[in-house]
Wavefront OBJ file of the C-alpha trace (Angstrom):
o trace
v -38.024 -12.229 -18.052
v -36.143 -11.423 -21.227
v -34.741 -8.135 -22.483
v -33.476 -7.365 -25.958
v -30.460 -5.083 -26.064
v -29.710 -3.323 -29.361
v -27.417 -0.674 -30.773
v -29.420 2.087 -32.504
v -26.395 4.171 -33.500
v -23.499 6.147 -32.130
v -22.741 5.139 -28.547
v -26.404 4.415 -27.809
v -27.393 1.047 -26.366
v -31.080 0.414 -25.631
v -32.911 -2.247 -23.635
v -36.384 -3.397 -24.663
v -38.757 -5.419 -22.503
v -42.523 -5.645 -22.707
v -43.721 -2.315 -24.091
v -40.825 -0.424 -22.501
v -37.568 0.880 -23.943
v -34.748 2.125 -21.744
v -32.447 4.386 -23.749
v -28.800 4.784 -22.755
v -25.906 6.700 -24.244
v -22.314 7.617 -23.476
v -20.623 11.024 -23.282
v -19.562 13.309 -24.835
v -22.739 13.590 -26.913
v -25.033 11.646 -24.612
v -28.735 11.982 -25.401
v -29.704 9.651 -22.543
v -28.231 8.546 -19.206
v -25.374 6.058 -19.134
v -26.221 2.448 -18.239
v -24.355 2.859 -14.950
v -26.348 5.987 -14.053
v -29.576 4.060 -14.687
v -28.283 1.211 -12.536
v -27.528 3.624 -9.686
v -30.872 5.390 -10.112
v -32.642 2.021 -9.886
v -31.397 1.669 -6.308
v -32.868 4.951 -5.076
v -36.061 4.711 -7.086
v -36.631 1.140 -5.900
v -36.239 2.245 -2.271
v -38.558 5.133 -3.138
v -41.286 2.749 -4.281
v -41.231 1.080 -0.876
v -41.184 4.423 0.976
v -44.112 5.635 -1.139
v -46.063 2.430 -0.526
v -45.417 2.625 3.221
v -46.746 6.167 3.376
v -49.742 5.463 1.150
v -50.771 2.417 3.215
v -50.852 4.583 6.334
v -52.373 7.670 4.768
v -49.200 9.670 5.419
v -48.542 12.587 3.061
v -45.401 12.301 0.965
v -44.961 16.052 0.522
v -41.490 16.958 1.730
v -40.205 13.365 1.684
v -37.273 12.581 -0.562
v -34.324 10.227 -0.702
v -30.786 11.499 -1.112
v -28.527 8.773 -2.489
v -24.801 9.193 -2.002
v -22.187 6.974 -3.582
v -18.775 6.584 -1.944
v -15.954 5.304 -4.129
v -13.276 2.979 -2.880
v -10.011 4.877 -3.483
v -8.125 1.686 -4.321
v -10.499 0.043 -6.779
v -12.340 3.137 -8.029
v -15.552 1.133 -7.590
v -18.409 2.241 -5.410
v -17.758 0.811 -1.980
v -20.721 2.243 -0.104
v -24.115 3.718 -0.912
v -26.047 5.846 1.571
v -29.798 6.308 1.261
v -30.852 9.247 3.406
v -34.626 9.464 3.700
v -35.435 13.085 4.384
v -38.766 13.669 6.086
v -40.469 16.929 7.066
v -40.678 17.943 10.744
v -44.343 16.900 10.754
v -43.525 13.272 9.869
v -44.462 11.048 12.836
v -41.255 9.987 14.590
v -42.795 6.642 15.555
v -42.790 5.650 11.848
v -39.149 6.510 11.087
v -37.661 3.064 11.949
v -40.418 1.319 9.966
v -39.820 3.678 7.030
v -36.163 2.614 7.005
v -37.189 -1.057 7.124
v -39.556 -0.450 4.209
v -36.786 1.115 2.094
v -34.566 -1.838 3.027
v -36.998 -4.162 1.219
v -35.881 -2.786 -2.165
v -35.397 -5.696 -4.575
v -32.460 -3.985 -6.332
v -30.614 -3.613 -3.029
v -31.380 -7.210 -2.056
v -30.015 -8.465 -5.384
v -26.813 -6.512 -4.856
v -26.438 -8.069 -1.407
v -26.841 -11.552 -2.943
v -25.808 -11.022 -6.560
v -26.908 -13.401 -9.294
v -24.433 -15.514 -11.185
v -23.634 -14.243 -14.689
v -23.039 -16.307 -17.781
v -21.962 -14.447 -20.920
v -21.775 -16.313 -24.219
v -22.277 -15.912 -27.964
v -24.766 -17.619 -30.266
v -24.921 -17.347 -34.022
v -28.415 -16.444 -35.208
v -30.214 -14.878 -38.108
v -30.855 -11.244 -37.185
v -34.346 -10.050 -38.045
v -35.464 -6.447 -37.931
v -38.837 -5.912 -36.291
l 1 2 3 4 5 6 7 8 9 10 11 12 13 14 15 16 17 18 19 20 21 22 23 24 25 26 27 28 29 30 31 32 33 34 35 36 37 38 39 40 41 42 43 44 45 46 47 48 49 50 51 52 53 54 55 56 57 58 59 60 61 62 63 64 65 66 67 68 69 70 71 72 73 74 75 76 77 78 79 80 81 82 83 84 85 86 87 88 89 90 91 92 93 94 95 96 97 98 99 100 101 102 103 104 105 106 107 108 109 110 111 112 113 114 115 116 117 118 119 120 121 122 123 124 125 126 127 128 129 130 131 132
């Protein structure tokens, strides 16, 4: 998979892949979320895809189900040291499925990649820039 990252103006930085563009921006005049906010949102939404799929496969309604994601910063590094994903279910949700629902959310590919992060290589390459 390849993404093209460009700089459309101001503090905006966009990612393009396939037919999709992810717009990002930085405060104070942000017109889109910051890259870090999108990164954090990818964790909860990825878990949400697995929760949704679990419920759909079993014919369970998703009304009243939501995930609350809480980030806890490490006071020494200022980095996020812990992320909680609280899956809120309505009182009518079958209790027998709650452990399996947690296991389903645990399958999130974003979370798994954070647990075993990829290696990064950052480098430059001179090239002729062409506008599309």
